[in-house]
C-alpha positions as CSV (number, residue, x, y, z in Angstrom):
1,M,23.3,13.9,24.2
2,L,20.9,10.8,23.7
3,G,18.2,12.5,25.4
4,K,18.7,15.3,23.2
5,L,18.0,12.7,20.2
6,L,15.0,11.3,21.7
7,D,13.6,14.9,22.1
8,S,14.3,16.0,18.9
9,A,12.7,12.8,17.3
10,A,9.4,13.1,19.1
11,E,9.2,16.8,18.4
12,K,9.6,16.1,14.8
13,R,6.2,14.4,15.0
14,D,4.7,17.3,16.3
15,A,3.1,18.1,13.0
16,I,1.5,14.7,12.7
17,L,-0.1,14.6,16.1
18,D,-3.4,16.7,16.2
19,G,-6.9,16.7,17.0
20,N,-7.6,13.9,14.1
21,T,-4.2,11.7,14.8
22,N,-3.1,10.8,18.0
23,A,-1.3,7.6,17.4
24,V,2.3,7.8,15.9
25,R,5.7,6.4,15.8
26,L,7.8,8.8,18.2
27,V,11.2,7.3,17.5
28,D,12.3,5.1,14.6
29,G,15.7,3.6,15.4
30,A,18.7,4.6,13.2
31,G,16.3,6.7,11.3
32,D,16.3,9.2,14.4
33,G,19.8,8.3,15.6
34,V,18.9,5.7,17.9
35,P,19.7,2.5,16.9
36,G,17.9,-0.5,18.3
37,F,15.0,1.5,20.0
38,A,11.7,2.5,18.5
39,L,8.8,4.3,20.4
40,E,5.4,4.8,19.2
41,S,2.4,6.6,20.8
42,Y,-1.1,5.8,21.2
43,A,-3.2,8.5,22.7
44,S,-0.2,9.6,24.7
45,K,0.4,5.9,25.8
46,W,3.9,4.9,25.0
47,M,4.9,1.4,23.6
48,A,8.7,1.1,23.7
49,M,10.1,-1.6,21.3
50,T,14.0,-3.3,21.3
51,P,15.1,-6.3,19.3
52,G,16.0,-7.9,22.3
53,G,17.8,-7.8,25.7
54,E,17.0,-4.9,27.9
55,I,16.4,-1.2,27.1
56,A,19.1,1.0,27.7
57,G,19.6,2.7,31.2
58,D,19.9,6.3,29.8
59,V,16.8,5.6,27.5
60,K,14.8,4.2,30.5
61,D,15.6,7.4,32.4
62,W,14.4,9.3,29.7
63,L,11.1,7.1,29.5
64,K,10.6,7.3,32.9
65,A,10.8,11.1,33.1
66,G,8.0,11.6,30.2
67,G,5.4,10.8,32.9
68,K,3.7,8.8,30.6
69,S,2.3,5.4,30.8
70,V,5.1,3.1,29.1
71,Y,5.2,-0.4,28.0
72,W,8.0,-2.5,26.5
73,K,7.7,-5.0,23.8
74,R,10.6,-7.1,22.9
75,L,10.7,-7.8,19.1
76,D,11.3,-11.3,18.6
77,K,9.7,-13.2,15.6
78,H,10.3,-16.6,17.2
79,Q,9.1,-15.8,20.8
80,K,6.2,-13.1,20.5
81,E,5.5,-11.9,24.1
82,S,3.0,-9.5,25.3
83,P,4.4,-6.0,26.2
84,V,5.5,-5.5,29.7
85,H,4.3,-2.5,31.8
86,L,7.4,-0.2,33.0
87,Y,5.9,3.2,34.0
88,G,3.4,5.4,35.1
89,A,-0.5,4.1,35.0
90,E,-1.6,1.0,33.2
91,A,-3.5,1.6,29.9
92,V,-7.0,1.0,30.8
93,P,-10.1,2.7,28.9
94,P,-10.0,6.6,29.0
95,Q,-12.4,8.5,31.4
96,D,-13.8,10.5,28.4
97,A,-14.8,7.5,26.3
98,V,-18.4,8.6,26.0
99,E,-16.9,11.5,24.1
100,T,-14.6,9.5,22.0
101,D,-16.7,6.4,21.6
102,C,-19.3,6.7,18.8
103,G,-21.5,3.7,19.4
104,G,-19.2,1.0,20.3
105,T,-17.4,0.5,24.3
106,P,-13.7,-0.9,24.2
107,Q,-13.1,-4.1,25.5
108,P,-11.7,-4.1,29.1
109,Q,-8.1,-3.0,29.1
110,S,-8.6,-1.4,25.7
111,F,-8.8,2.1,24.8
112,L,-9.4,4.2,21.7
113,I,-6.7,6.2,19.4
114,R,-7.6,8.6,16.5
115,E,-6.1,8.5,13.1
116,N,-7.3,10.6,10.2
117,G,-10.1,11.6,12.4
118,L,-11.3,7.8,12.8
119,A,-11.4,6.0,16.3
120,F,-9.9,2.6,16.6
121,E,-9.4,0.3,19.7
122,V,-6.2,-0.6,20.8
123,S,-5.0,-2.9,23.6
124,F,-1.6,-3.2,25.3
125,Q,-2.7,-6.6,26.7
126,S,-4.1,-8.4,23.6
127,G,-0.8,-10.3,22.8
128,Y,2.1,-9.1,20.5
129,S,0.0,-6.6,18.4
130,Q,-1.9,-4.0,19.8
131,G,-4.9,-3.8,17.3
132,I,-3.6,-1.5,14.6
133,F,-0.5,-1.2,12.3
134,L,0.7,2.9,12.2
135,D,3.1,2.3,9.1
136,Q,-0.4,2.0,7.2
137,R,-1.7,5.2,8.0
138,L,-1.3,6.7,4.7
139,N,-2.7,3.8,2.9
140,R,-5.6,3.7,4.8
141,A,-6.4,7.5,4.1
142,E,-5.8,6.6,0.4
143,V,-8.4,3.5,0.7
144,M,-10.7,6.2,2.1
145,R,-10.5,8.7,-0.7
146,R,-10.4,6.0,-3.3
147,M,-13.7,4.6,-1.8
148,A,-15.4,8.1,-2.0
149,G,-18.8,7.7,-3.9
150,G,-19.2,4.3,-3.2
151,G,-18.3,0.9,-4.3
152,K,-17.5,-2.4,-3.1
153,L,-14.1,-3.2,-1.0
154,L,-12.3,-6.6,-0.2
155,N,-10.3,-6.8,2.7
156,L,-8.0,-9.7,2.9
157,F,-6.2,-10.9,6.2
158,S,-8.0,-7.8,7.6
159,Y,-6.9,-8.5,11.2
160,T,-9.1,-5.6,13.0
161,G,-10.5,-4.1,10.1
162,G,-8.7,-1.0,9.9
163,F,-8.8,-0.7,6.0
164,S,-12.5,-1.7,6.2
165,V,-13.3,1.2,8.4
166,A,-11.7,3.2,6.2
167,G,-13.4,2.5,2.8
168,A,-16.8,2.3,4.8
169,T,-16.1,5.9,5.9
170,G,-15.3,6.9,2.4
171,G,-18.9,5.3,1.6
172,G,-18.1,1.8,0.4
173,E,-19.6,-1.6,1.2
174,T,-17.0,-3.6,2.9
175,T,-16.3,-7.2,2.8
176,T,-13.9,-8.1,5.8
177,L,-12.0,-11.7,5.7
178,D,-9.9,-12.9,8.5
179,L,-9.1,-16.4,9.8
180,S,-9.7,-15.5,13.5
181,A,-13.2,-14.8,14.7
182,V,-11.7,-12.6,17.7
183,Y,-10.3,-10.2,15.2
184,L,-13.4,-10.1,13.4
185,E,-15.6,-9.3,16.5
186,W,-12.8,-6.5,17.1
187,A,-13.4,-5.2,13.7
188,K,-17.0,-5.1,14.1
189,R,-16.5,-2.8,17.3
190,N,-14.0,-0.6,15.2
191,F,-17.3,0.1,12.7
192,R,-19.1,0.9,15.7
193,H,-16.6,3.4,17.3
194,N,-17.2,5.0,14.2
195,A,-20.9,5.4,14.4
196,M,-21.4,2.9,11.5
197,D,-23.8,-0.2,11.5
198,D,-21.3,-3.3,10.9
199,A,-24.7,-5.2,10.3
200,A,-24.6,-3.3,7.0
201,H,-21.4,-4.7,5.8
202,Y,-19.9,-8.4,5.2
203,F,-17.5,-10.2,7.5
204,C,-16.1,-13.7,6.5
205,K,-14.1,-16.0,8.4
206,G,-11.8,-18.2,6.9
207,D,-8.8,-19.1,4.5
208,A,-8.2,-16.2,1.8
209,F,-7.4,-18.6,-1.1
210,H,-10.8,-20.4,-0.4
211,W,-12.9,-17.2,-0.4
212,L,-11.4,-15.8,-3.6
213,K,-12.0,-19.0,-5.4
214,R,-15.8,-19.1,-4.0
215,F,-16.3,-15.1,-5.0
216,A,-15.0,-16.1,-8.4
217,K,-17.6,-18.8,-8.9
218,Q,-20.4,-16.7,-7.4
219,G,-19.5,-14.0,-9.9
220,R,-18.8,-11.5,-7.1
221,K,-16.7,-8.5,-8.3
222,F,-15.0,-5.7,-6.3
223,D,-14.2,-2.3,-7.1
224,G,-11.3,-2.2,-4.6
225,I,-9.1,-5.2,-2.9
226,V,-6.6,-4.9,-0.2
227,I,-4.0,-7.6,0.1
228,D,-1.9,-7.2,3.4
229,P,-1.0,-10.8,4.6
230,P,1.2,-11.8,7.4
231,T,4.6,-13.1,6.5
232,F,3.7,-16.6,7.4
233,S,0.2,-17.8,8.5
234,R,-1.2,-21.4,9.2
235,D,-5.2,-21.9,8.3
236,E,-7.0,-24.0,10.5
237,K,-6.4,-27.1,8.3
238,G,-2.7,-26.9,8.4
239,K,-1.8,-25.3,5.3
240,V,0.9,-22.6,5.6
241,F,0.9,-19.4,3.8
242,L,4.4,-17.9,3.1
243,V,4.6,-14.1,1.3
244,E,7.6,-15.1,-0.5
245,R,6.0,-18.4,-2.2
246,D,2.5,-17.6,-2.3
247,F,1.6,-14.0,-2.7
248,G,1.8,-14.1,-6.6
249,E,-1.1,-16.7,-6.6
250,L,-3.0,-14.5,-4.1
251,A,-2.8,-11.6,-6.4
252,E,-3.5,-13.8,-9.3
253,L,-6.8,-15.0,-7.6
254,A,-7.6,-11.6,-6.4
255,G,-7.3,-10.2,-10.2
256,K,-10.1,-12.5,-10.9
257,V,-12.8,-11.0,-8.7
258,L,-11.6,-7.4,-9.6
259,A,-14.1,-5.2,-11.2
260,K,-13.1,-3.5,-14.6
261,G,-11.5,-0.3,-13.7
262,G,-10.8,-1.2,-10.0
263,W,-7.7,-1.2,-7.9
264,M,-5.8,-3.1,-5.5
265,L,-3.4,-2.3,-2.6
266,C,-0.8,-5.0,-2.1
267,C,1.6,-5.0,1.0
268,T,4.2,-7.0,2.7
269,N,6.7,-6.1,5.6
270,F,8.8,-9.2,4.7
271,R,12.0,-7.5,4.9
272,G,13.3,-10.6,2.7
273,I,11.6,-9.3,-0.8
274,P,12.9,-6.3,-2.3
275,E,10.5,-3.9,-3.6
276,K,11.2,-4.5,-7.5
277,D,10.9,-8.5,-6.8
278,F,7.6,-7.8,-5.0
279,M,6.3,-6.2,-7.8
280,R,7.4,-9.0,-10.1
281,M,5.3,-11.2,-7.9
282,I,2.2,-9.1,-8.3
283,A,2.7,-8.9,-12.0
284,M,-0.2,-6.6,-13.2
285,P,-0.1,-3.6,-15.4
286,N,-0.4,-0.1,-13.9
287,M,1.5,-0.4,-10.7
288,E,2.7,2.2,-8.6
289,P,5.1,1.9,-5.2
290,A,3.9,4.0,-2.2
291,A,6.2,5.6,0.3
292,M,6.0,4.9,4.1
293,P,4.7,7.6,6.5
294,E,7.5,10.3,7.2
295,D,7.5,8.9,11.4
296,F,9.1,5.9,9.7
297,P,12.6,7.0,8.4
298,E,14.6,4.1,9.4
299,E,14.2,1.6,6.5
300,P,11.3,1.2,3.9
301,Y,10.6,-2.3,5.2
302,L,6.9,-1.9,4.4
303,K,6.3,-2.6,0.7
304,S,3.2,-0.9,-0.6
305,V,2.1,-1.2,-4.4
306,W,-1.3,0.4,-5.7
307,V,-2.3,-1.7,-9.1
308,G,-4.8,0.1,-11.3
């Protein structure tokens, strides 16, 4: 019975998986009738996720029978461990990297996935996060659409630059900002994986609050701004950022560098804030919430609000 549920969930994603997209959430917990278990596929390499403990024996049997490279990540916000390899070959750069890689070479133990026709570098050996958040697939596509024809995009808390790549593909000039030099270099590689010159765009290392104030003093304006921070972070000086406390100030500062007629995308995956409260924090006119992708039916934990 459980095997049938898992098969059914995976089959539902066939409509998403095609030549343009090969990364998707195959199983989303209770939303697919399998509470406490999620499974994502990255170019046919599987990442199983559970909130702790072990994977149930019958689920393990199903995973092993799939014949894929399978990793397991224990979801624990306090102890963020790297995924563990369970079955199949380990995830390494594909032999057809020349065909899928348009100018950049993935780091050792990394490989490329495709989303909406774009290539992104992913690693199962890079720590708790793999290099891309699949729940933002629709938002990245919308950023690409909104930047069609050009404009300036500011991507705060950029991680590996997924929104920046989408915006640049649409035709925008992008500014990619993150606290981590490692992730900024990863973002540059993602540009090169899509045959784009990262030198034609801007990359800023540091605190978002600092840079927003600096941009405002310089009189810089952006046609689009993406704000997708972690729920908690600490900068190099020890200053702590908490979404539930600080997002309102962040949105206010971003509004000061938003060009007339521009738009903002405000996101949080913090489950402790209901969508209506999140929108109150943003407190701007012309706000419209966006739904999560269809392969995430369990819980609408990701709040996405388009402004302008």
